[in-house]
Structures are given as structure tokens and as C-alpha cells.
C-alpha positions in Angstrom: -57.2 -60.8 -138.1 -59.4 -58.1 -139.9 -58.9 -58.7 -143.5 -59.5 -55.2 -144.4 -57.0 -53.9 -142.0 -54.4 -56.3 -143.2 -55.2 -55.4 -146.8 -54.9 -51.7 -146.2 -51.6 -52.1 -144.2 -50.3 -54.2 -147.2 -51.3 -51.7 -149.6 -49.6 -48.9 -147.8 -46.6 -51.0 -147.3 -46.3 -51.7 -151.0 -46.5 -48.2 -151.9 -44.1 -47.1 -149.1 -41.7 -49.8 -150.2 -41.7 -48.4 -153.8 -41.0 -44.9 -152.4 -38.4 -45.9 -150.1 -36.8 -48.0 -152.8 -36.4 -44.9 -154.9 -35.3 -43.0 -151.8 -32.4 -45.4 -151.6 -31.7 -44.9 -155.5 -31.7 -41.3 -154.6 -29.3 -41.6 -151.6 -26.9 -43.8 -153.7 -26.8 -41.1 -156.3 -26.1 -38.5 -153.6 -23.4 -40.7 -152.1 -21.8 -41.1 -155.7 -22.0 -37.4 -156.7 -21.6 -35.5 -153.3 -20.1 -38.0 -150.8 -20.2 -36.9 -147.1 -18.6 -33.6 -147.5 -19.4 -30.1 -146.5 -22.0 -29.6 -149.3 -24.1 -32.6 -148.1 -23.7 -31.8 -144.6 -25.3 -28.3 -145.5 -28.1 -29.8 -147.6 -28.9 -32.4 -144.9 -29.4 -29.8 -142.2 -31.4 -27.5 -144.6 -33.6 -30.2 -145.7 -34.1 -31.6 -142.1 -35.5 -28.3 -140.8 -38.5 -28.3 -143.2 -38.8 -31.9 -142.7 -39.2 -31.4 -139.1 -42.0 -28.9 -139.5 -43.6 -31.5 -142.0 -43.5 -34.1 -139.4 -44.7 -31.9 -136.6 -47.3 -29.8 -138.3 -48.2 -32.2 -141.2 -47.8 -35.8 -140.6 -47.6 -35.5 -136.9 -49.5 -33.3 -134.7 -52.0 -32.0 -137.4 -52.9 -35.4 -138.7 -53.3 -36.9 -135.2 -55.6 -34.1 -134.1 -57.4 -33.8 -137.5 -58.2 -37.4 -138.3 -60.1 -38.2 -134.9 -62.3 -35.0 -135.5 -62.9 -35.8 -139.1 -63.8 -39.3 -138.4 -66.3 -38.1 -135.8 -67.9 -35.7 -138.2 -68.1 -38.4 -140.9 -69.7 -40.8 -138.5 -72.1 -38.4 -136.6 -72.7 -35.4 -138.8 -74.4 -34.6 -142.0 -72.3 -34.5 -145.4 -72.7 -30.8 -145.6 -71.1 -30.4 -142.2 -68.2 -32.6 -143.1 -67.6 -30.6 -146.2 -67.8 -27.3 -144.3 -65.2 -28.7 -141.8 -62.8 -29.5 -144.7 -63.3 -26.0 -146.2 -62.7 -24.3 -142.8 -59.7 -26.3 -142.0 -58.1 -25.9 -145.4 -58.4 -22.0 -145.3 -57.2 -21.7 -141.6 -54.3 -24.3 -142.1 -53.2 -22.5 -145.2 -53.0 -19.2 -143.5 -50.9 -20.5 -140.7 -48.7 -22.3 -143.1 -48.2 -19.2 -145.3 -47.1 -17.3 -142.2 -44.8 -20.1 -141.0 -43.2 -20.2 -144.5 -42.6 -16.5 -144.8 -41.1 -16.4 -141.2 -39.0 -19.5 -142.0 -37.5 -17.9 -145.0 -36.8 -14.7 -143.3 -35.4 -16.3 -140.3 -33.3 -18.9 -142.1 -30.1 -17.6 -140.5 -31.4 -17.8 -137.0 -32.7 -21.4 -137.7 -29.3 -22.6 -139.2 -27.7 -21.2 -136.0 -30.2 -23.0 -133.7 -30.1 -26.3 -135.4 -26.4 -26.2 -136.5 -24.4 -23.6 -134.6 -21.3 -25.8 -135.2 -21.3 -24.5 -138.9 -20.6 -21.1 -137.6 -16.9 -21.9 -137.5 -17.1 -22.4 -141.3 -18.7 -19.3 -143.0 -19.1 -20.9 -146.4 -20.8 -24.0 -145.0 -23.2 -21.7 -142.9 -24.0 -19.5 -145.8 -24.7 -22.5 -148.1 -27.0 -24.0 -145.5 -28.8 -20.6 -145.1 -29.4 -20.5 -148.9 -30.5 -24.0 -149.2 -33.1 -23.5 -146.3 -34.4 -20.5 -147.9 -35.0 -22.7 -151.1 -36.5 -25.5 -149.4 -38.7 -24.0 -146.7 -41.8 -23.4 -149.1 -41.9 -27.2 -149.1 -43.5 -26.9 -145.6 -46.5 -25.1 -147.0 -47.1 -27.7 -149.7 -46.4 -30.9 -147.9 -48.4 -30.0 -144.9 -51.4 -29.4 -147.1 -50.7 -32.6 -148.8 -50.8 -34.3 -145.4 -54.2 -32.6 -144.9 -55.4 -34.1 -148.1 -53.8 -37.4 -147.2 -55.6 -37.4 -143.8 -58.9 -37.0 -145.5 -58.3 -39.8 -148.0 -57.1 -42.2 -145.3 -60.0 -41.5 -143.2 -62.2 -42.5 -146.0 -60.4 -45.6 -146.7 -58.5 -44.5 -149.8 -54.9 -45.2 -148.8 -53.2 -45.7 -152.2 -52.8 -42.0 -153.3 -51.5 -40.7 -150.1 -49.0 -43.6 -150.0 -47.8 -43.3 -153.5 -47.3 -39.5 -153.2 -43.7 -39.6 -151.7 -42.6 -41.3 -155.0 -42.9 -37.9 -156.6 -40.4 -36.3 -154.1 -37.8 -39.0 -154.8 -38.1 -39.0 -158.6 -37.9 -35.1 -158.6 -34.8 -35.1 -156.4 -33.2 -37.9 -158.5 -33.9 -35.8 -161.6 -32.4 -32.7 -159.9 -29.2 -34.5 -158.8 -28.5 -36.1 -162.2 -29.6 -33.4 -164.8 -30.0 -30.1 -162.9 -26.8 -30.2 -160.5 -24.3 -29.8 -163.3 -25.7 -26.4 -164.4 -25.2 -24.9 -160.8 -22.0 -23.3 -159.7 -22.8 -25.0 -156.3 -24.4 -28.4 -157.3 -26.3 -29.1 -154.2 -28.4 -26.0 -154.7 -30.2 -28.2 -157.5 -31.3 -30.5 -154.7 -32.9 -27.6 -152.8 -34.8 -26.6 -155.9 -35.8 -30.2 -156.5 -37.4 -30.2 -153.0 -39.4 -27.1 -153.5 -40.7 -28.5 -157.0 -41.6 -31.9 -155.3 -43.7 -30.2 -152.8 -45.9 -28.6 -155.4 -46.2 -31.9 -157.4 -47.2 -33.9 -154.3 -50.0 -31.5 -153.4 -51.4 -31.4 -157.0 -51.4 -35.1 -157.1 -53.9 -35.3 -154.2 -56.6 -33.1 -155.7 -58.2 -35.5 -158.3 -58.9 -37.9 -155.5 -60.4 -35.4 -153.4 -62.6 -34.1 -156.1 -63.8 -37.8 -156.6 -64.9 -37.8 -153.0 -66.7 -34.5 -153.3 -64.3 -33.2 -150.6 -62.1 -30.8 -152.6 -61.8 -27.9 -150.3 -62.9 -24.3 -151.0 -60.7 -22.8 -148.3 -62.5 -20.5 -145.8 -60.7 -18.8 -142.9 -62.6 -19.8 -139.8 -60.8 -19.4 -136.6 -63.7 -19.6 -134.4 -65.4 -22.6 -136.0 -66.1 -25.4 -133.5 -64.3 -28.1 -135.5 -61.2 -25.9 -136.3 -61.1 -24.9 -132.4 -61.1 -28.5 -131.4 -58.4 -29.5 -133.8 -56.2 -26.6 -132.7 -56.7 -27.5 -129.1 -55.8 -31.2 -129.8 -52.8 -30.1 -132.1 -50.9 -27.9 -129.7 -49.8 -30.6 -127.3 -49.4 -33.0 -130.0 -46.7 -30.9 -131.7 -44.2 -32.4 -129.2 -45.7 -35.7 -128.2 -46.2 -37.2 -131.7 -42.7 -36.2 -132.9 -40.4 -36.6 -129.9 -38.3 -38.9 -132.1 -37.9 -36.1 -134.7 -37.0 -33.5 -132.2 -34.3 -35.9 -130.8 -32.9 -36.2 -134.3 -32.6 -32.6 -134.6 -30.9 -32.4 -131.2 -28.6 -34.9 -132.7 -28.1 -32.7 -135.8 -27.2 -29.8 -133.7 -24.6 -31.7 -131.5 -23.3 -33.4 -134.7 -22.5 -30.1 -136.2 -19.8 -29.6 -133.6 -18.3 -33.0 -134.3 -15.8 -33.6 -137.3 -16.9 -32.9 -140.9 -19.0 -35.8 -142.1 -20.9 -36.5 -138.8 -24.2 -34.9 -140.0 -24.1 -36.9 -143.1 -23.1 -40.2 -141.5 -26.2 -39.8 -139.1 -28.3 -38.9 -142.3 -27.5 -42.1 -144.1 -28.0 -44.1 -141.0 -31.3 -42.5 -140.5 -32.4 -43.1 -144.0 -31.9 -47.0 -143.6 -33.9 -47.0 -140.3 -36.6 -44.8 -141.8 -36.8 -47.3 -144.8 -37.8 -50.4 -142.7 -39.8 -48.1 -140.3 -41.9 -46.6 -143.2 -42.5 -50.0 -144.9 -44.4 -51.3 -142.0 -44.3 -49.1 -138.9 -45.5 -45.9 -140.4 -47.9 -47.8 -142.8 -49.5 -49.6 -139.8 -49.8 -46.3 -137.9 -51.5 -44.7 -141.0 -54.1 -47.5 -141.1 -54.7 -48.0 -137.4 -55.5 -44.4 -136.4 -58.6 -44.1 -138.6 -59.8 -47.4 -137.3 -59.3 -46.7 -133.6 -60.9 -43.3 -134.1 -64.0 -44.9 -135.5 -64.1 -47.5 -132.8 -63.8 -44.8 -130.1 -66.5 -42.7 -131.7 -68.7 -45.8 -131.8 -68.0 -46.7 -128.1 -66.3 -50.1 -129.3 -64.1 -50.7 -126.3 -63.3 -54.2 -126.9 -62.7 -53.6 -130.5 -60.3 -50.7 -129.7 -58.3 -52.9 -127.3 -58.2 -55.8 -129.8 -57.0 -53.3 -132.7 -54.2 -52.2 -130.5 -53.3 -55.9 -129.6 -53.3 -56.8 -133.3 -51.1 -53.8 -134.1 -48.4 -54.7 -131.3 -48.3 -58.4 -132.4 -47.7 -57.6 -136.1 -45.1 -54.9 -135.1 -43.1 -57.4 -133.0 -43.5 -60.1 -135.4 -41.9 -58.0 -138.2 -40.0 -55.3 -136.2 -37.8 -57.5 -133.8 -36.2 -59.5 -136.8 -35.8 -56.3 -138.8 -34.0 -54.8 -135.8 -31.6 -57.8 -135.4 -31.0 -58.0 -139.1 -30.3 -54.3 -139.5 -27.8 -54.3 -136.7 -25.9 -57.5 -137.9 -25.9 -56.4 -141.6 -25.3 -52.6 -141.1 -21.9 -52.7 -142.7 -22.7 -54.9 -145.7 -25.7 -52.8 -146.3 -24.0 -49.5 -146.2 -21.0 -50.7 -148.4 -23.4 -52.1 -151.0 -25.7 -49.2 -151.1 -23.3 -46.2 -150.7 -19.5 -47.1 -151.2 -19.1 -45.5 -154.5 -17.5 -42.4 -155.9 -17.0 -39.7 -153.2 -18.4 -42.0 -150.4 -15.3 -43.8 -149.0 -14.7 -46.9 -146.9 -14.0 -44.7 -143.9 -17.5 -43.2 -144.4 -19.0 -46.7 -144.5 -17.1 -47.6 -141.3 -18.4 -44.3 -139.5 -21.9 -44.7 -140.7 -21.8 -48.3 -139.6 -21.3 -47.2 -136.0 -24.4 -44.9 -136.1 -26.6 -47.2 -138.0 -26.0 -50.1 -135.6 -26.9 -47.8 -132.6 -29.9 -46.3 -134.4 -31.0 -49.6 -135.4 -31.1 -50.9 -131.9 -34.2 -48.6 -131.4 -36.1 -49.7 -134.5 -38.7 -51.9 -132.8 -39.5 -49.2 -130.4 -39.9 -46.6 -133.2 -42.4 -49.0 -134.7 -44.3 -49.6 -131.4 -44.7 -45.9 -130.8 -46.4 -45.7 -134.2 -49.0 -48.3 -132.9 -49.2 -47.0 -129.3 -49.5 -43.3 -129.9 -52.8 -43.6 -131.9 -54.4 -45.2 -128.9 -54.3 -41.8 -127.4 -54.9 -39.6 -130.4 -58.0 -41.6 -131.4 -59.5 -40.7 -127.9 -58.5 -37.1 -128.7 -56.0 -37.2 -125.8 -53.0 -35.3 -127.0 -51.8 -34.2 -123.5 -50.6 -37.6 -122.5 -48.3 -38.3 -125.3 -46.8 -34.7 -124.9 -45.8 -35.4 -121.4 -44.0 -38.5 -122.3 -42.5 -36.9 -125.4 -40.9 -34.3 -123.1 -39.7 -37.0 -120.8 -38.1 -38.9 -123.6 -36.5 -35.6 -125.0 -35.0 -35.0 -121.5 -33.8 -38.6 -121.4 -32.2 -38.2 -124.9 -30.2 -35.2 -123.7 -29.1 -36.9 -120.6 -28.0 -40.0 -122.5 -26.1 -37.7 -125.0 -24.3 -35.8 -122.4 -22.8 -39.1 -121.2 -22.4 -41.3 -124.5 -21.2 -38.6 -126.9 -17.9 -38.3 -124.9 -16.9 -42.0 -125.7 -19.0 -42.9 -128.9 -19.0 -39.4 -130.8 -21.8 -39.4 -133.3 -22.7 -43.1 -132.6 -23.5 -41.9 -129.1 -26.0 -39.4 -130.4 -27.7 -42.3 -132.3 -27.7 -44.5 -129.3 -29.2 -41.8 -127.2 -32.1 -41.6 -129.7 -32.8 -45.2 -129.6 -32.6 -45.3 -125.8 -34.9 -42.3 -125.5 -37.4 -44.0 -127.9 -37.6 -47.1 -125.6 -38.4 -44.7 -122.7 -41.4 -43.1 -124.7 -42.6 -46.5 -125.8 -42.7 -48.0 -122.2 -44.4 -44.9 -120.9 -47.0 -45.0 -123.7 -47.8 -48.8 -123.1 -47.9 -48.4 -119.3 -50.5 -45.4 -119.5 -52.6 -47.4 -121.9 -52.8 -50.3 -119.4 -53.5 -48.0 -116.6 -56.4 -46.2 -118.5 -57.9 -49.6 -119.1 -58.3 -48.9 -122.8 -55.8 -51.7 -123.7 -56.1 -55.3 -122.2 -53.7 -57.9 -123.6 -55.3 -60.8 -125.2 -54.2 -64.5 -124.3 -51.2 -66.1 -125.5 -48.7 -63.2 -125.3 -46.0 -65.1 -123.2 -46.1 -68.3 -125.7 -45.9 -65.8 -128.6 -43.0 -63.9 -127.1 -41.0 -67.1 -126.4 -41.5 -68.2 -130.0 -40.4 -64.8 -131.4 -37.1 -65.0 -129.2 -36.2 -68.4 -130.4 -36.8 -67.5 -134.0 -34.8 -64.5 -133.8 -31.8 -66.1 -132.1 -31.9 -68.7 -134.9 -32.0 -66.0 -137.6 -29.2 -64.0 -135.9 -27.0 -67.1 -135.7 -27.3 -67.8 -139.3 -26.7 -64.3 -140.4 -23.6 -64.1 -138.2 -22.3 -67.3 -139.7 -23.3 -66.5 -143.3 -22.1 -62.9 -143.5 -18.5 -63.9 -142.9 -15.8 -61.3 -142.1 -17.6 -58.1 -142.7 -14.6 -56.0 -143.1 -12.5 -58.3 -145.3 -15.2 -60.0 -147.2 -17.4 -57.0 -148.0 -15.2 -54.0 -148.2 -12.6 -55.6 -150.6 -14.9 -56.9 -153.3 -16.9 -55.2 -156.2 -20.3 -53.7 -155.7 -21.9 -56.4 -157.8 -20.5 -59.2 -155.7 -21.7 -57.4 -152.5 -25.2 -56.9 -154.2 -25.3 -60.6 -155.2 -24.3 -61.7 -151.6 -27.0 -59.5 -150.0 -29.5 -60.8 -152.5 -29.4 -64.3 -151.1 -28.3 -63.4 -147.6 -31.4 -61.2 -146.6 -34.0 -63.5 -148.1 -32.3 -66.6 -146.6 -32.2 -64.9 -143.1 -36.0 -64.2 -143.5 -36.7 -67.6 -144.5 -34.7 -69.1 -141.5 -36.8 -66.8 -139.3 -40.2 -67.7 -140.8 -39.4 -71.4 -140.8 -38.4 -71.5 -137.2 -41.5 -69.4 -136.3 -43.8 -71.6 -138.1 -42.2 -74.7 -136.7 -42.7 -73.4 -133.2 -46.4 -72.9 -133.9 -46.7 -69.3 -135.0 -49.8 -69.0 -137.4 -51.6 -66.0 -138.9 -54.7 -67.2 -137.1 -52.8 -66.3 -133.9 -52.8 -62.7 -135.0 -56.4 -62.3 -135.7 -57.8 -58.9 -134.8 -61.2 -57.1 -134.7 -63.4 -57.2 -137.9 -63.4 -53.9 -139.8 
């Protein structure tokens, strides 16, 4: 195992854990103050729309197009050419984002109708969502430029600042909920202004680190520059391919808006828990692995490229499978402990548990996509993931047409999970077909050990959790918290002990040297 890769992944995971922990505090405060009513439904839709653009343009397509080209320039070009690329991309991207932000604010009514047409039956809810979207949409400009800065820092091996940046979002939004909301006639409007302010703070936080690397951009508009044109060509297909899961979630939001009030919020809280686990390791690993794969491809290191993918998949399964099992088994206890306060009722917990269990079933596939997709982007192939992204979106819609009739909002969540498995399988199959990934020895033995260890952990959690409804819903928050505080580490210990007892060792997860 490359020590530098594991160290970088650990650093990003630790920073992400801090951010996600604050995110949970934020969501607990939201549940306490706003519950799962019409106001939170409006905010969740309004925030999800710019968040989609962030993931598509910023952390999704742009990063996956920019990082390989930046890595190539850094490896094969002179420093002044690298700085010129940064200046040109900053100016061109900034111009596009300004236009996009203006269009988003002017077209807010249309966007709300596209993504939550069911709100049209409730004029106040629709108008509130529209107002919130106009407030939050400038976040797209700031956060996409933040992702640009983060891509530079990550490619240069400086992972801490980009990983810590989301903390500012959560701190700002917590402050908005606690101290600004009481001053608004419509309290959730404070959350919208918190989002806008957080975007500015996150961008400013990146600038000192860029200056230290002598890569602080002086923006220049350069549509015809070679590097910019290459990034744009790579970016267009990646807009769909890299973010199929997010598009699926927005399709869910649209359909959920036609279901009973609360459905959008139940899906939101479910998604937050899944994203917590996904961000701590899956997204962290994807952040670290893309620059590594890009350097290996640029250097013609075919064996190293395959070994890095193999390393990423082994670690993903080692952590992702037990996380999936635990999240599904403990969905009720987790939700009741974190959110069942104030306006968030036991009924809300029950409904959210249904969607979290089905969302959670796809956790390991969401994590694997974070590892497999960079295998294409590092080779500057964005067309293949877009094909598979479109297929998975089509599969999601097909699953929804069937499942929502019987499972309502939980059917939407299950459709997303199943579609992610479709995407994951297709990506893996194509990497094997292209010959760029060749599994190392010992996969069958490794897989059997993981299966046995996960069965043992599941049996322990099922026994130790007790009657989930009677034992968890009827006791105090402190009792629930104390029970979770020993149950989760105990389950992890059972898994680790059985895995080690069966022969799983860190040396079996060795990858390429950095």
C-alpha cells in the first residue's frame, strides 16, 4: 500500500469527518427548529438546485476535466505555461459562472417548476422556494470557483485546505439558523442567506494557499486557448457522466414534490446520512485517487494505474460493505437519536427510516463509482462515463415507475440505489474490457473473508439493537445516544476482529508506491 496515498486519504477523511459532523449538528438544529414541514421542503428544493450545479460544474464535470489537463501541464510543461493555464481557466470559468448565476436568478420560477412542479398546488410554498432559490443561486459562482481552486491544490498534493473548506458552510448555516432566523418573518429565509455568505467565505479561504504555490490566478478570458478548449471538450460529456447520482436525486425531488408534504424532507435527511458516510471515505478516496491516476497515465505507468484502481476498490469494499450493512440495520436508531426533537416527530422518523434503509442499500455502489469513474477521467475519456450515466438515469426512471406505486418516497430512494449499481457494473466492465484494470491475485479469498466478517457484524447488531421501535422511540435522547455510543464501536470491533481472525491484513491492501 502506498503510504502517501493512504496518508492523503486519511487526511481528507479526517477533515471531511469534521465537516460532516458539523453537518449533522446543522441538520439536528434544522430538525429541532423547522421539522419536516413546508418551509423545510421549500429550502431543501431551493438548496438542492444550486447544489446540483455545484456537483455538475464544480466538483463533478469541471474537476474531472481540469485535473488531468492540469496534471499533464504540471508534469510536461514549463511553470509559466502552467500559470498561464490557471489564469485562462479562471477567467473563462468565471465568465461562464457569472452568466449561469444571472440566468438562474432570473429563471428561478422556471427552475422551481422543473424540479418541484408539485409545489404548484401550494402557491405560498412555490413562492417561498422561488425566493430562496434567488438568494442561494450566487452560491454556484463562489463554490465552483472554490472547486477550481481545490482542484489546483489537490493536484499539487495539498489536500487539507480543500477538505476543510466545507466546515465554513456548516458553521455559517448553523449561525444563520440559531441567530439570524428569529429576525425573519419567514425564518427559513435566513438559511438561504447563510448559504450565500458561506459561498463567499469558502472561496476566500482558498486564496492564501494558492498564493503560497504562486498559482493565485489573474483571470484572463481565453476561449481559444488550447488548454481551455481541451478542458471544455472533456467537460461537456462529463456533465452527465460524473453526476448521474445527483441527477437521479433531483428526479427523486421532482417526484417527491407530488407526494405528501414531508416527502422531500424525509428524502433529504436520508440523503444526508448516506452522504456523511460517502464523504468520509468514498469522496475522500476519489479526491486523492484522480490526481494519482492522472500522473500515472501521463507517465505511461500502465501497471501502476491498474494497481491504484485495485487498491482503491479493495479499500472501498473493506469499509463500504460494513458501512452499508450497519446503515441499513441501524437506520431507525440513528435517525431517532439525531433528529427526533422539537418539530421532527416519531412519524417523521418512521418515514425517513424507510427511505434511509433503501438509500443505504446503494452506499457501496456510490463509493465504488467514486473510484471507478476516475479510471476514465484520468485518461481524459469523459464520453464512456456519460453513456453509462445516461443508462443509469434511464434505469432510475424505469425503477421509479414501478416502485413508487408501492413504496412511495422509499421507492424513489430504492430506485436511486439500484441505478447506481447499474452504473457501477458498467464502469467496472468497461475498465476490464479496455485492459486498463487487471485484478490482482487474492480477490476471491478477500471477498469471502469480507462476507463472513459482515455476516458476523450484522448478527451482532441485530441482536444488540433490540426492538428498534419499542427500545429506541420510547426512551430519552440521552439514552439513545449512550446506546449508540457503544453499539456502533462494538459492531465495528466485531467486524474488525472477525476479519483479522480470518487473515485480512493491511499488507494485503498494498498498492503502488506514490
